[in-house]
C-alpha positions in Angstrom: -17.9 -75.4 284.6 -15.2 -74.5 286.7 -11.8 -72.4 285.3 -10.1 -74.9 286.9 -11.4 -77.4 284.4 -10.5 -74.7 280.9 -7.8 -75.6 278.7 -8.0 -72.2 277.3 -9.5 -69.3 278.1 -13.4 -68.7 276.5 -13.8 -66.7 273.7 -17.3 -65.4 274.8 -18.3 -65.1 278.0 -20.7 -62.3 279.9 -19.7 -60.5 282.8 -21.5 -58.7 285.3 -19.7 -55.9 287.3 -21.9 -55.2 290.8 -21.8 -51.7 292.4 -19.2 -53.0 294.7 -17.0 -54.3 291.6 -17.5 -50.7 290.1 -16.8 -49.2 293.2 -13.1 -51.4 293.3 -12.3 -50.2 289.4 -13.6 -46.6 289.6 -12.1 -45.6 292.9 -9.9 -47.9 294.5 -8.0 -49.7 291.7 -6.5 -45.5 291.7 -6.2 -44.9 295.0 -2.4 -45.7 296.9 -4.2 -46.6 300.4 -6.0 -49.7 298.5 -2.3 -50.8 297.6 -0.6 -49.7 301.0 -3.3 -52.0 302.7 -3.7 -55.1 299.7 -0.1 -56.4 299.5 -0.9 -57.9 303.1 -3.7 -60.3 301.4 -1.7 -60.7 298.0 0.6 -64.0 298.0 4.1 -63.3 297.0 5.4 -66.4 294.6 8.8 -65.2 294.1 11.2 -65.6 296.8 13.8 -62.6 296.6 9.9 -60.2 296.5 9.0 -62.0 299.1 12.4 -61.3 300.8 12.9 -57.8 300.4 8.9 -57.3 300.6 9.0 -58.7 304.4 12.3 -56.3 305.1 10.6 -53.3 303.8 7.8 -53.2 305.4 7.0 -50.3 307.2 6.9 -50.7 310.7 4.6 -48.8 312.5 5.7 -46.9 315.6 4.2 -47.4 319.3 1.2 -45.4 318.5 0.3 -47.5 315.1 1.3 -45.3 312.6 3.6 -46.0 309.6 6.2 -43.5 308.1 4.2 -42.6 305.0 7.6 -42.0 303.1 8.2 -45.5 303.9 4.8 -47.1 303.0 5.1 -45.1 299.3 8.8 -46.9 298.9 7.0 -49.6 299.8 4.0 -49.8 297.4 6.4 -48.9 294.8 8.3 -52.1 295.0 5.3 -54.0 296.0 4.2 -52.8 292.4 7.3 -54.2 290.4 6.1 -57.4 291.8 3.2 -56.7 290.4 4.3 -55.8 287.0 6.7 -59.3 287.0 4.1 -61.6 287.8 2.1 -59.6 285.1 4.5 -60.2 282.1 4.7 -64.1 283.5 1.1 -64.0 282.5 0.6 -66.3 279.5 0.1 -64.3 276.2 -3.5 -65.8 275.7 -4.1 -63.5 278.8 -2.3 -60.8 278.0 -3.7 -60.5 274.2 -7.5 -60.7 275.8 -7.0 -58.4 278.2 -3.8 -56.3 278.4 -1.3 -55.6 280.7 -3.5 -53.2 282.8 -0.5 -52.0 285.7 0.7 -49.4 282.9 -1.9 -46.7 283.1 -2.6 -47.3 287.0 0.9 -47.0 288.1 1.5 -43.6 286.8 -1.9 -42.8 288.4 -1.2 -44.3 292.1 2.6 -42.4 291.5 0.5 -38.9 290.7 -1.2 -39.5 294.0 1.6 -40.3 296.0 3.1 -37.2 294.7 0.0 -35.2 295.6 0.2 -36.5 299.4 
């Protein structure tokens, strides 16, 4: 059965984590560079955030290098968008999975301070 056909989330299901998933969950999910890159593949459904992110996206110089401080600021704005979208998740989803961005954001901000 496809998730498209669900009227509500199942209360029991089996999850299997691949090696790639393990790497994402234990390494990439807490790395600044991951969010610096995934923005480019993430649909932005809020027009105000879309315009802000589009305007603030750090441009590359003639050698293809993007300013690190602008990249950090951009990732912070991207997290604001993600938090907004997380808060719009149905209550049933939040009840099962909780809000996951809080810990991730604090870990990313700590990493950005070290960079």
